[in-house]
C-alpha positions in Angstrom: -16.4 16.7 -13.5 -16.9 16.4 -9.8 -18.0 19.2 -7.4 -16.1 19.2 -4.0 -16.8 21.1 -0.8 -15.0 24.3 0.0 -12.6 22.9 2.6 -11.4 20.2 0.4 -11.0 22.5 -2.6 -9.0 25.0 -0.5 -6.8 22.1 0.8 -6.1 21.1 -2.8 -5.2 24.6 -3.8 -2.8 24.9 -1.0 -1.2 21.6 -1.9 -0.7 23.0 -5.4 1.1 26.0 -4.0 3.0 24.3 -1.2 6.8 24.4 -1.7 6.6 27.1 -4.3 8.3 30.5 -4.3 8.2 33.7 -6.3 9.7 32.1 -9.4 7.4 29.1 -9.4 4.2 30.8 -8.1 0.9 30.0 -9.8 -1.8 32.4 -11.1 -5.5 31.8 -10.7 -5.6 30.5 -14.3 -2.8 28.1 -13.6 -4.7 26.8 -10.5 -7.9 26.5 -12.5 -6.2 24.4 -15.2 -4.6 22.2 -12.5 -7.9 21.5 -10.8 -9.7 20.8 -14.1 -6.9 18.3 -14.9 -7.9 16.6 -11.6 -11.5 16.5 -13.0 -12.7 19.0 -10.4 -15.4 21.5 -11.4 -14.4 25.1 -10.5 -14.4 28.7 -11.8 -12.0 31.6 -11.5 -14.3 33.6 -9.2 -14.4 30.8 -6.7 -10.6 30.3 -6.9 -10.1 34.1 -6.1 -12.3 33.8 -3.1 -10.4 30.7 -2.0 -7.1 32.5 -2.4 -8.3 35.4 -0.3 -9.3 32.9 2.5 -6.0 31.0 2.2 -4.1 34.3 2.4 -5.7 34.8 5.9 -5.4 31.2 7.1 -2.2 29.9 5.4 -0.2 33.1 4.9 -0.1 33.2 1.1 2.0 35.8 -0.5 1.6 37.1 -4.1 3.9 38.6 -6.7 3.6 42.1 -8.1 3.4 40.8 -11.6 0.4 40.7 -13.9 -1.2 38.2 -13.7 -0.7 38.1 -10.0 0.8 34.8 -8.8 0.6 33.1 -5.4 2.9 31.1 -3.2 3.2 30.4 0.6 5.2 32.9 2.7 8.1 31.3 4.4 7.6 33.7 7.4 4.1 32.4 8.2 3.5 29.7 10.7 0.8 27.6 9.1 -2.0 26.5 11.4 -5.1 24.9 10.0 -7.6 22.3 10.9 -8.1 18.9 9.3 -11.6 18.7 8.0 -13.1 15.2 7.9 -16.8 14.4 7.5 -18.6 11.5 9.2 -18.2 9.2 6.2 -14.4 9.9 6.0 -14.1 9.3 9.8 -16.0 6.0 9.5 -13.7 4.8 6.7 -10.6 5.9 8.7 -11.8 3.9 11.8 -12.6 0.9 9.7 -9.0 1.0 8.2 -7.5 1.3 11.7 -9.5 -1.7 13.0 -8.7 -3.7 9.9 -5.0 -3.1 10.5 -5.4 -4.0 14.2 -7.2 -7.2 13.6 -5.6 -8.7 10.5 -2.0 -7.5 10.5 1.1 -7.7 12.7 0.4 -7.2 16.4 2.8 -4.2 16.5 0.0 -2.1 14.9 -2.7 -3.0 17.5 -1.8 -0.6 20.3 -1.0 2.3 17.9 -4.2 1.7 16.0 -6.2 1.7 19.2 -4.4 4.9 20.3 -5.2 6.7 17.0 -8.8 5.5 17.2 -9.2 6.8 20.8 -7.6 10.2 19.8 -10.0 10.6 16.9 -13.1 9.7 18.9 -12.2 11.9 21.8 -11.8 14.9 19.5 -15.4 14.6 18.1 -18.7 16.0 19.3 -20.5 13.7 21.8 -23.2 12.9 19.1 -20.8 11.9 16.4 -18.6 10.0 18.8 -21.5 8.0 20.1 -22.6 7.1 16.5 -19.1 6.0 15.5 -18.5 4.0 18.7 -21.9 2.2 18.3 -21.1 1.4 14.7 -17.9 -0.4 15.7 -20.0 -3.4 16.7 -21.1 -3.7 13.1 -17.6 -4.3 11.7 -16.1 -7.8 11.5 -12.6 -8.4 10.1 -11.7 -11.9 8.8 -8.1 -13.0 8.4 -8.7 -14.3 4.8 -6.7 -17.3 3.5 -3.5 -15.2 3.6 -3.8 -15.5 7.4 -2.8 -13.1 10.2 1.0 -13.2 11.0 1.9 -14.9 14.3 3.8 -12.0 15.8 6.4 -13.1 18.3 8.7 -10.1 17.5 6.7 -7.0 18.4 9.6 -5.3 20.2 11.9 -6.1 17.2 9.2 -4.8 14.8 9.1 -1.5 16.7 12.9 -1.0 16.1 12.5 -2.0 12.4 9.9 0.7 11.9 12.0 3.3 13.6 15.0 2.3 11.4 12.8 2.7 8.3 11.8 6.2 9.4 15.3 7.4 10.4 17.3 5.5 7.7 19.3 3.5 10.3 21.1 0.3 9.7 20.0 -2.6 12.0 21.8 -5.8 13.2 19.6 -8.8 13.6 19.0 -12.5 13.0 17.0 -13.6 10.0 15.5 -17.0 10.9 14.6 -18.5 7.6 13.0 -22.0 7.5 14.9 -22.6 4.2 18.4 -22.0 5.7 20.5 -24.1 8.0 21.2 -23.5 11.7 24.5 -21.8 11.0 22.9 -19.2 8.7 20.1 -18.5 11.2 22.5 -18.0 14.1 24.6 -15.5 12.1 24.2 -11.8 12.9 23.0 -9.9 9.9 23.4 -6.2 9.0 20.6 -4.7 7.0 19.6 -1.3 5.7 15.8 -1.4 5.7 14.5 0.6 2.7 10.9 -0.2 2.4 7.9 -1.8 4.3 5.6 -3.9 2.1 2.2 -5.1 3.5 0.5 -7.8 1.5 -2.9 -9.0 2.9 -1.7 -8.3 6.5 1.6 -10.0 6.0 4.6 -7.7 6.5 7.7 -7.8 4.3 10.9 -5.7 4.2 13.0 -4.6 1.3 16.5 -4.4 2.7 20.1 -3.9 1.5 22.4 -6.6 3.0 25.4 -4.6 4.2 27.7 -7.6 3.8 27.2 -8.4 0.1 25.4 -5.1 -0.9 22.5 -7.0 -2.4 18.8 -6.1 -2.1 16.6 -8.8 -0.5 12.9 -9.2 0.3 12.4 -10.7 3.8 9.5 -11.7 5.9 9.4 -9.2 8.8 8.1 -11.8 11.2 11.4 -13.8 10.8 13.6 -10.9 11.8 14.5 -11.1 15.5 17.0 -9.8 18.1 17.1 -6.4 16.4 19.5 -3.7 17.4 19.6 -0.2 16.0 23.1 0.8 15.0 24.4 4.4 14.9 25.2 4.0 11.2 22.9 5.8 8.8 22.4 5.0 5.1 21.5 7.2 2.2 18.4 5.8 0.5 18.6 5.2 -3.2 15.8 5.5 -5.8 14.7 1.9 -6.2 11.8 2.3 -8.6 13.8 1.7 -11.8 15.7 -1.3 -10.3 12.9 -3.5 -8.9 9.6 -4.9 -10.1 7.6 -4.6 -6.9 4.4 -4.4 -8.9 5.0 -7.9 -10.2 4.7 -9.4 -6.7 1.6 -11.4 -6.0 0.5 -12.3 -2.5 4.0 -11.3 -1.3 5.6 -13.9 -3.5 8.1 -13.4 -6.3 11.6 -12.0 -6.6 12.1 -8.2 -6.4 14.2 -8.3 -9.6 11.9 -10.6 -11.5 9.9 -9.0 -14.3 6.3 -9.9 -14.8 5.2 -12.6 -17.2 1.9 -12.7 -19.1 -0.5 -15.5 -17.9 -3.6 -16.4 -19.9 -6.1 -18.9 -18.5 -9.2 -20.1 -20.3 -11.8 -21.1 -17.7 -15.5 -21.8 -17.1 -18.1 -19.6 -15.5 -17.4 -20.9 -11.9 -13.7 -19.8 -12.0 -14.5 -16.6 -13.9 -17.0 -15.6 -11.2 -14.2 -15.9 -8.6 -12.1 -13.4 -10.4 -15.0 -11.1 -11.3 -15.6 -10.7 -7.6 -12.0 -10.2 -6.4 -8.9 -8.8 -7.9 -5.7 -10.7 -6.9 -3.4 -8.4 -8.8 -3.7 -4.9 -10.4 -3.0 -6.3 -13.8 -6.0 -8.7 -13.7 -8.7 -8.6 -16.4 -11.3 -11.2 -17.5 -13.2 -11.5 -20.8 -16.2 -13.5 -21.9 -15.1 -15.4 -25.0 -18.4 -17.3 -25.8 -21.1 -19.1 -23.8 -19.4 -20.7 -20.8 -15.8 -19.9 -21.8 -13.8 -17.0 -20.3 -10.2 -15.8 -20.5 -8.4 -14.5 -17.5 -5.3 -12.3 -18.1 -2.6 -11.6 -15.5 0.8 -10.0 -15.7 2.6 -10.9 -12.5 5.6 -12.8 -11.0 6.1 -16.4 -11.9 5.7 -17.7 -8.3 4.4 -20.6 -6.3 1.5 -18.4 -5.1 -0.1 -18.0 -8.5 0.7 -21.7 -9.5 -1.0 -22.9 -6.3 -4.1 -20.7 -6.8 -4.6 -21.8 -10.4 -4.2 -25.4 -9.5 -6.8 -25.1 -6.8 -9.5 -24.7 -9.5 -9.0 -28.2 -10.9 -11.4 -29.0 -13.8 -12.6 -25.4 -14.1 -9.3 -24.6 -15.8 -9.6 -25.2 -19.5 -6.2 -24.0 -20.8 -3.1 -22.3 -19.4 -0.4 -20.3 -21.1 2.6 -19.9 -21.1 3.8 -23.6 -21.0 6.0 -23.1 -17.9 3.0 -22.1 -15.9 0.9 -24.9 -17.3 3.6 -27.5 -16.5 3.9 -26.4 -12.9 0.1 -26.6 -12.4 0.1 -30.1 -14.0 2.8 -31.2 -11.7 0.7 -30.3 -8.7 -2.3 -32.2 -10.1 -0.2 -35.3 -11.1 1.6 -35.5 -7.8 -1.7 -35.2 -5.9 -3.4 -37.8 -7.9 -0.4 -40.1 -7.8 -0.4 -40.0 -4.0 -4.2 -40.6 -3.9 -4.1 -43.6 -6.2 -1.3 -45.5 -4.4 
């Protein structure tokens, strides 16, 4: 179990109580059990002290029952400070800079604004240390690339529509569609923002055919916010977003199990980086390893596996192997002409 500092522990206790009332209030024993379930080391005496403090700072109320139970008073205006140590602040500034340098240009000015607000609120000593450390960060685009962002103003409207559940009208300029399609005004309800290695996608409901689609956000232009609002639906049971890999794959496509026997060279690549949450790798014997993935059957994964050439020893299932072989044969055929 982990020990945590007083401020963080009190924040966690308040989060446990937030939104509760007299009927759903928690006792000190309830709170102790909840914290232990989160693998946090704590005792009842400490919790009672924390509850006394939170009663002063966060306006906790308690029931007259035995055991006494606690909940936030609805009449109390909660005012409390956010406590961040130097390590947390450094991670936060790294995250903001990463977003600024590797993702859509829309984020750049807001990330800079947030960074400035954080630094200006710190003591001169900590501010100087964190400003000096900025020169020690470098952010690479990676092979996924940084999106060429020609639609920053449009992107701003898209993000507002996501927050306020507003329908947008726009053009969706797809390289895979004809000119007639690209010139047609579309009407979308933007449900979800998906960021994959700095590349932004949108999950939208097309208001014409009522179908859900995953679109590249950089291809959406000439955006206008309509006055129409939409009621968001719970999409978790309908779509397989966890099967996407590198932003590729269909939102309704379930995952497939991929098994790749490979040598030490290829195994090292996957030991050092995870390309999907399902990834695992096992040493079979000597110089033979088995890579396991459960993700979308997409061009992204086919292209990646094909790039390892002779380091791939065996691929299953057959449909994945056939697509990898097709890339190899086409490439060799062109080279041998």
